[in-house]
N, C-alpha and C positions, 0 to 999 in steps of 0.2 A: 738150259731147261728149268732147273729151280726157280730162276727169274720169272720165267713164265708162270709157273705153279704158283709163286707168290702174288703175281699181279691177277691170276685168275680167281684167287681165295679172298681177296680184299672186299669185293661187293657182298659175299655170303657172310663173312664176320661182321661187316657193318649192318647187315639185316639182323644179324642174331642180337647185336648190341642195342638196336632200335627196339626189338620184340622185349628183351629184358627190361629196357626202361619202361616201356609201356605197362608191363606186368607190375613192376614196382609202384607206378603211379597209383594203378588201380588198388593195389593193397593199402597203399597210404591213404587213400581217399575212402575206402571202404572201412578202415579201422576206427573205431569211437574216438572223438576227440578228448583229449584230456581235460579233465574238470579244472577250469581256471577260477580260482576264488573270487565271488563277485564282491566288488567294492560296496560296502555298506552304504545306503541311500542316506543315511543321517550324517554323512562325513561333514557337510556344512552346517548340520543342526546345532543350536546352541543350547546349553541347559536353560531350564525355565527360571525365571527370575521374577519375583512379583513386580507387577507395574498397575498403572491406573489405566483402565478400560472405559472408553467414552464411546457409547453407541449414539449416532446422530442421523437426523433425517433431514434431507436436502429438499426446500421447496425454494420456488422463484418468485420474484416479484419486481416491483419498479419502486425507486425512492421518490419521497415527495417531502416537501416542506411542512411542518406542523405549522408554522407562522409565516405567512406569505401575504403580499399586498400586490394586487393585479392593477396595474394603472392602464386606464381605458380614456378614450377621448371624451372630455367632458360634454354634457348636453347643455347647450346654451338656451337662451329664451326663445320662445315660440317664434318670433318673427326673425330669427337669426339663426335657424337650425341650417347649417351648410357644413361642407367638409373642411376641415382644417388641416394645415400645413405645419409639419414638424420642422422648426426653426433650430432646436438643440434636443439632443439625445445623450443621455449616459451611455458610455461604450458597454457593450454585452461583457458579461465576466469581470467588470470592475467593482470594487469594494465601495461602498457609499455610507455615509454617516446620517443620522438623523438631521434632516433640514436641508441635505443637499439637494440640488435641482436635479430632477429625473428626466422631466420632459418640459419642454416649452414650445408652445405652438404660436403661429403667427397671430398676433393680437391687434393689428391695425385695425380692422373692422369693428372689434369691440371697444377699442379705445375712441373710434369714431362714434359710436353709439353712445358711450358714456360721456364724451364732450357734447353731443346735441341734446342729451336728457339733462345733463347740468346746465346748459344755457337755458333749457325750456323751464328749468327749476327756478334758475335766477330770474327769468323773465316774469314768472309766476308771483315770486316774492315781491318784485318791484310793483306788479300790478295791484297786489294787496295793499303795499304800503301806499300807492296812490289812491286806492278807492277808499281806504280809512282815512286820507286827508280830506277826499271829497265828502265822504260822510259826516267828517266832523265839521267842516264847513258849512255843510247844509244843516246839520243840527244846530249849530249856533245861530244861523239865520232864522230857522223855525223857531227856536227860543225865542230870540229877539221878536218876532211878529207874535208869538204867544204872550209873551210879556206886556208887549204894546197893547194887545186886546184885554188882557187884564186889568193893565192901568185904566182903559178906556172905560172898563165895566165899573171900577171903582169909582171912577170920576162921575159917571152917568147916576151911580147910585146916590152920590152927594147931591147931585142936581134934582133928583126925585124927591130928596128930602125937603126942597123948596117948594114943591108943588102946591103947597096950601097958600103960599103967598104969591104965586103966579096966576095968570090967566089960565081958564081951563084948555084953551088951545094949546099954550105953551106947556102945561102940565101933562096933556096927552103926549104931546110930541116928545117930551123927556122920557116918558114911560115907553113910548116906541122904540126910542134910541137905545134905552136900556136893553130892552128884549132882543134888539137886533145885536148889540154888542154881546150880550151873553150867548146868543148862538153862534155869532162868530168865534167867540172863545171855546166854545165846545167843539166846533169844528176844526178849529186849529189844534185843540188837545187831541182829537180823535185822528187827526191828519198827522200829527206828530208822531203819536204812537205806531201808526201803520208804516210811515216812513221809517222809523227806526228797525221795525221787523223786517222791511224789505231790505233794509242796509245790512242787517245782520245775515239775512238769507243770501243775499248777493255776495258778502263777505265769506260766508260758509262755502258757497260753490267754489270760490276761486280758493280758498284754503284744501278743500278736496282735491281739486285739480294741482295744487302745488304738492300735498302729500303723496298724491300719485306719482308726479314727476319726481320727487325725491326719492321714492321707492325704486322707479325705474332706474334713475341715475345710481342709486347705490346697488341695484342688481346688476346693471352694466359695468359697474366697477368690479363686483365680485365676479362677474363672468371674465372680465379682462384678468382678474388676479388668478382666478381658477385656471387659465391658461398656462401658468406656470406651477407644476405639480414637483412637491419636494417629497423626500423620503420620509415616511413616518418612522423608521427605526433603523438602527444599523443593519447592513445586510449586503447580499450580492445580486448583482443585475443579472436576470436571465432574460434573453430577447422572446418576442414573440414572432410568429410568421404570419405574412400575409400572402393573398394569392396576386401575383403580378403576371404580366403577359406572357413570361416564359415558364411560370409556374410558381410554388410556394417559395417564398424567401423570406429573410429577416427584415423586420421594420427598420428604415433607415430616415436619417434626416433628409427633408425634402419630399419624403412621402406625404399624400394627401389622404386622410382618413376621415370617415364620417363618425358622427357622436355614437358612442357605445362600443366602438371598435377596440380590443385590447392591443396595447404598445409593448409593453414590457411587464416583468414581474420581479419584485422585490422579495427575496427569501432569506430567512436567518438559517445560515449553514450550520449554527451551532445547536439546531433543533430540528433534526431530521428523522424520518421514519421509512419504513417500506411497508407497501401494502402487497402483500404475498398472497399467494393461492395455494391451497392445501387440497389435495385429491381426496375424494371422500374415503378411499381405502386407507388413509393415513391418519385422517382425522382423530382417530381413537387415541393416537400417540402425542397429539398437540394439545396444550392447554395454557391458559392464560399464566404468566409468571415464569415460563420455562426461559432459561438462558439461551441464548443464540450467539452465533458469529455470522457476522454480515461480511460478504465479499462482492466486491464489483466486478463486473464482467470486463469493463473497461481498465481497471486497474488490478490485475490477480494478486498483486503483492500486498494490497491493502485488506486488512482483516480489523474489523471493528466489532466490540462486544455490544450486546443488544439483549432484549428481553421482549417476550411476547406480551402485549398489553390488552388485546382485545381480539376475539373470535367471533365472527358472524354466526348467528344462530340458524340461519337458513342458508342452503347451500344455492349457488346458481349454476346455470348450465355452463359446461367446458367451452373452451375456445374451439375445440375441433369436432365435439359432438355434443348434442344436448342430452345425451344419455349419461354421458360422463359428468357427474357434478363436483363442483369445487367449493371450498370455504374460503371466504376472504378472511385474512388475519393481519392485523395490524402489528408491526414490530417496531419498537422505540429503540433508535440507536443511541447508545450511551457516549460514544466517542464523538471525536469532530475531526475533520480533515478538509484542507482546502480543496481536494480532488472530490469531495461528497457534495454532489449536484443534484437537483432534482431531474426526474425523467431518465434515469440510469438503471439499466436492468442489473438485479443483484440476486445473488444466491445466498439463502439464508439457511445456516447449519443448525438444526433444531437438536439440543441435547436432550435425548430420551432416557438414557441411563448412564451412571457414571459409578465405577466400582473401583475401590482403592484397593491398593496391595493385592491384585488378582493375578491368577496364573493362567495365562491366554495362549491358546493354540490356535493353529490355522483350522478352519473348519474342514476342509479336505483331508485333515490328518485323522479325522473321527469317523470310525466305522460303526454303522448300526447293524447289530445281528441278534436276532430272536428277542427283539424288544429291549435289548441293552446297547449301550455306547461304549466303545471301546477304543483305545490309542495303542499303537506300537511304541514300547519304550524300549531304548537301549539298556541292555543287562548283559555287562562285561564286553565280550567279543559278539554276541548275538544279541537278540532282541525277544520281547515278550509281549504278549496282549493283555492289556490292563483296563478292567472295567472302570469307567469314570463317570461321574455326575456332573452335568453341564448346567451352567446358569444362562444368563442373558448373552446375546451374540448379535452380530450382525451378518452380512452376507460374506464377510471375509474371515473373521476371528470369532472365537467363541471362549467364555469364561468357563474354567473347569472348578467346580466347588468341592469336588471330593475324589479321591483316587490317584491323585498326583501330589507331589510336593515339589518344593524349590529345589533345584539342581537336577531334576529329571531331565533326560533328553528323549524328546518325542519325535519320532521318526516319521517323516512326510509318508 
């Protein structure tokens, strides 16, 4: 009987225990939680220490050489304007010294033209020499005839002196012969002068042709020499592109180009600059003479010093909108590097403000209340709000010029 009572009471006891546990849980959850001391937010904050504050403005641009030489296909003489084939080309990216061969074009046609012009020149030289010899022989013959006529005149003049002792018919014949001899001498003298003028004119025509042939020969020789282009100074070879069947590609040996087409460019990597674009909203912070740091997007680890040397006085339309104006600025790079090449995108950090021995805090730690600026400073185990005076700053940090001292811990 007691065992049966014990088994009957077990469900009731279990129900009582469940009710009691539920009540205890309600009491525990409805009781206010104990206030756990909050860990100060400035646990990781460090005491303020004077340091150098630099405010920079970043602009972007493209590198370019201040000294460069573009090699183009030379323009030949008017009768030989044709496409030229590249037979030799300096490798892109190679270093060249002054006088090294950059490009050499096929010179067979120009050599042939120079050879033909030289042959024409030599032929005209020989013609002139032959013509001079002919003229000299003719002059000697004409002088002989003239001298003979002059001698006859002199002889007849002596005969005329005898006319007083001769018959009238003989005397008249002597006078007539003398007159004819004098006329012949005058005709020979006039003919001699005219022949000499004609000979000089004929010789001058040949000399003009010879000079023209010599000029054409020298021009053809210069054309042939111009097909080998050498470096005007020490520099770096930068390739140029041309349009081929599959699209743009670098110029290579064997390509056929028309006169005036660019082949390659030689740049002096020791003298480079960046042509940067400055937004109209930032132009007030930029001026000539400011120091900058140039970084290349292709080589983020490379940083080169520089300075702004020129700012355009007139703004130009921006790349994305004509309403957003940008100013062009020239930045001279003071350093040099083998990786500094033309046409690379660059980021230029312009130094706007530099403050030495400054106390710098994060801008989000500064609170503006009632026209005042305050920061929360650790004070023993707690913190207090302290009025501060701010100086220059950027988007992240700001210089505190008053209200703080070295060693203060500013809570974020």
